C-alpha positions in Angstrom: 5.2 37.2 -99.5 4.7 35.0 -102.4 1.3 36.9 -103.2 3.2 40.3 -103.4 5.9 39.2 -105.5 3.3 37.5 -107.9 1.6 40.8 -108.0 4.7 42.9 -108.9 5.6 40.3 -111.7 2.0 41.0 -113.1 2.2 44.4 -112.9 5.7 44.6 -114.5 5.2 41.6 -117.0 8.6 40.1 -115.9 9.9 37.4 -113.9 11.6 38.4 -110.7 12.4 34.8 -109.5 13.0 31.5 -111.0 11.2 28.9 -109.1 12.7 25.3 -108.6 12.6 22.6 -106.0 15.7 24.2 -104.3 13.8 27.4 -103.8 13.9 30.8 -105.5 16.5 32.3 -107.5 16.6 35.9 -108.7 16.4 36.6 -112.5 18.5 39.3 -113.9 15.6 41.6 -113.7 15.1 40.6 -110.2 18.8 41.5 -109.4 18.2 44.8 -111.0 15.3 45.4 -109.1 17.0 44.5 -105.6 19.9 46.6 -106.4 17.5 49.6 -107.1 15.7 49.0 -103.7 18.7 49.1 -102.1 19.6 52.3 -103.7 16.2 53.8 -102.6 16.4 52.6 -99.1 19.7 54.3 -98.8 18.3 57.6 -100.1 15.5 57.4 -97.7 17.5 56.9 -94.8 19.8 59.8 -95.8 16.9 62.0 -96.2 15.4 60.8 -92.9 19.1 61.7 -91.0 19.2 65.2 -93.0 15.7 66.1 -91.9 16.4 64.9 -88.2 19.6 67.3 -88.3 17.6 70.4 -88.8 16.1 70.1 -85.1 17.1 73.2 -83.2 15.3 72.6 -79.9 16.6 69.8 -77.3 13.4 67.6 -77.5 12.5 64.5 -78.7 13.5 60.8 -78.5 17.2 59.7 -78.5 18.0 56.0 -79.1 21.1 54.9 -77.5 23.1 51.7 -77.5 25.5 50.9 -74.9 26.6 47.6 -73.1 25.4 45.9 -69.7 28.3 46.8 -67.6 28.4 50.7 -68.7 24.6 51.2 -68.0 24.8 49.3 -64.8 28.2 50.7 -63.5 28.2 54.1 -64.8 25.7 55.7 -67.0 22.4 55.1 -65.1 22.9 57.8 -62.6 24.1 60.1 -65.3 21.5 59.7 -67.7 18.8 60.1 -64.8 20.7 63.5 -64.3 20.5 64.2 -67.8 16.4 63.6 -67.8 16.3 66.2 -65.0 18.3 68.9 -67.0 16.4 68.0 -70.3 12.9 66.7 -69.4 11.7 67.3 -73.2 14.1 64.5 -74.4 13.1 60.8 -74.0 15.8 58.1 -73.8 15.3 54.7 -75.4 18.5 52.6 -74.1 19.2 49.3 -76.2 21.7 46.9 -74.3 24.1 45.0 -76.7 27.3 44.1 -77.2 26.9 44.5 -80.9 27.4 48.0 -82.6 24.1 48.7 -84.0 23.9 50.2 -87.6 23.6 53.9 -87.0 23.4 54.3 -90.7 20.1 52.6 -90.9 19.0 54.5 -87.5 18.7 51.5 -85.6 20.2 53.9 -83.0 21.2 57.3 -82.8 24.0 57.2 -80.5 26.4 54.6 -79.6 28.2 54.8 -76.2 30.7 51.8 -75.8 34.3 50.9 -75.1 36.4 50.5 -77.9 40.1 51.3 -79.5 38.7 50.9 -83.0 35.5 53.0 -83.6 33.9 52.5 -86.9 35.4 55.1 -89.7 32.0 56.1 -90.8 30.8 57.4 -87.4 32.2 60.6 -85.7 32.2 61.1 -82.0 34.5 61.7 -79.0 36.9 59.6 -76.9 35.7 60.8 -73.8 38.1 58.9 -71.1 40.3 55.6 -71.1 38.7 52.9 -69.2 41.2 50.8 -67.0 40.9 47.1 -66.1 42.8 45.1 -63.4 42.5 41.4 -62.0 40.2 41.1 -59.2 39.2 38.1 -57.0 36.7 37.5 -54.3 37.7 37.6 -50.8 35.9 34.1 -50.5 38.6 32.9 -52.8 41.8 35.0 -52.3 41.3 36.2 -48.6 41.4 39.7 -47.2 45.1 40.6 -48.0 46.3 38.4 -51.1 49.7 38.7 -52.5 50.2 37.9 -56.1 53.4 39.5 -57.5 53.7 38.1 -60.7 51.5 36.6 -63.6 53.0 33.1 -63.0 51.3 33.1 -59.5 47.9 34.2 -60.7 47.9 31.4 -63.4 47.6 28.9 -60.4 44.1 30.3 -59.7 40.8 29.4 -61.4 39.7 32.1 -64.0 36.4 33.4 -65.4 36.7 34.6 -68.8 34.9 36.1 -71.8 32.4 34.2 -73.9 31.9 34.1 -77.7 30.4 37.3 -78.1 33.1 39.1 -76.5 35.9 38.1 -78.7 36.4 42.1 -79.7 37.4 42.9 -76.3 40.9 43.2 -75.4 40.6 41.0 -72.6 39.8 38.1 -75.1 43.4 38.5 -76.5 45.1 39.2 -73.4 43.8 36.0 -71.9 45.3 34.0 -74.5 48.5 36.0 -74.7 48.8 35.3 -70.8 48.3 31.3 -71.2 45.3 31.5 -69.0 43.1 29.1 -71.4 43.7 26.3 -69.3 42.6 27.9 -66.1 39.6 29.2 -67.6 36.6 27.0 -67.0 33.8 29.3 -66.8 32.9 31.8 -69.5 30.1 34.3 -69.8 29.2 36.3 -72.9 28.6 39.8 -70.9 31.0 41.6 -68.7 28.2 41.8 -65.9 28.0 37.9 -66.0 32.0 37.9 -65.7 31.7 40.2 -62.6 28.9 38.1 -61.0 31.2 34.7 -61.6 34.0 36.5 -59.8 32.0 37.8 -56.9 30.9 34.2 -56.5 34.2 33.1 -56.2 34.3 30.8 -59.2 37.5 32.4 -60.4 39.5 35.6 -60.7 38.6 37.8 -63.6 40.0 41.0 -65.7 37.4 43.7 -65.0 36.9 47.4 -65.5 37.9 49.1 -62.4 35.0 51.5 -62.5 32.7 48.3 -62.0 34.7 45.8 -59.8 36.0 48.9 -57.4 32.4 49.4 -56.2 32.1 45.6 -55.1 33.3 45.3 -51.3 33.4 41.5 -51.7 36.2 41.9 -54.5 39.7 42.6 -53.9 41.9 44.1 -56.7 45.0 41.9 -57.4 47.0 43.8 -60.0 47.5 47.3 -61.1 45.5 48.4 -64.1 46.8 46.5 -66.8 47.9 48.8 -69.9 47.2 46.3 -72.7 43.4 46.0 -71.4 42.8 50.1 -71.5 40.0 50.9 -73.8 38.5 54.1 -74.6 35.0 55.1 -73.9 33.4 56.5 -76.9 30.2 58.5 -77.7 29.6 57.6 -81.3 26.9 58.8 -84.0 26.3 59.1 -87.7 27.8 62.5 -89.0 24.3 63.6 -90.1 23.1 63.7 -86.8 26.0 65.6 -85.1 24.4 68.7 -85.3 20.9 67.6 -83.8 20.1 69.7 -80.8 19.2 66.9 -78.6 22.2 64.7 -79.7 24.4 67.5 -79.3 23.1 68.1 -75.7 23.7 64.4 -74.9 27.2 64.5 -76.2 28.3 67.6 -74.2 26.6 66.1 -71.1 28.5 63.0 -71.2 31.9 64.6 -71.9 31.3 67.2 -69.2 30.1 64.6 -66.4 32.5 61.7 -67.1 35.7 63.5 -68.0 36.1 64.8 -64.1 36.2 61.0 -63.1 38.9 60.2 -65.4 41.1 59.0 -62.9 38.6 56.5 -61.2 37.6 55.3 -64.6 41.0 54.6 -65.6 41.9 52.7 -62.2 44.2 55.4 -61.1 44.7 56.0 -57.3 42.4 59.0 -56.1 
């Protein structure tokens, strides 16, 4: 890096950085060059998105970012069927609780739960995801009766870790004064599920995920404050790309018929 900076300075005949014992500090010329480089990067990214948007055939790669719980509890079978219907489309999945930068094409599509999608992205709110309180049979018994939150506060709890502070359950647990009962925190929903199934404590979990586990008992109705939308998001420049449009339509058509189950409503 130092060698390249030196070569650029030599070719341009200007100093880009002032060197001192504290490190490198950009000169005015260096700041102007950095600003120009950022503009060039944005132009290149914008051109790449526009070119990608001219695709007419549903073929090629789609980079998807989603969460561990959605991938394990809902999407894997759907994506398997998508691949059968569109064998010319390759799917590359990144599991993360952070929303990748779709402007810089770190991913093409984000499928994730949120009530506040970024304003610079477009997409669809496909369904609502319900959450309720669940506990392991080994902890609460086969037919537990907890008619009030006060009764639930007497139980140990499993809660979200620091990387899940943007989820509704984080604020909800604080509002319900459950902090003193929460002695086990995990920074993934799948980890919270595992903790609840192990009997470490009860937990607020997505109904679609917890209702599939026979060793868990649902202790409450879906909690309205915990309802979150399931969004399929993308950059506006990619909305007309054939392979991405196919994925958006497929997800909508296959997920919406499961709306009651995903919201935690009785079937």
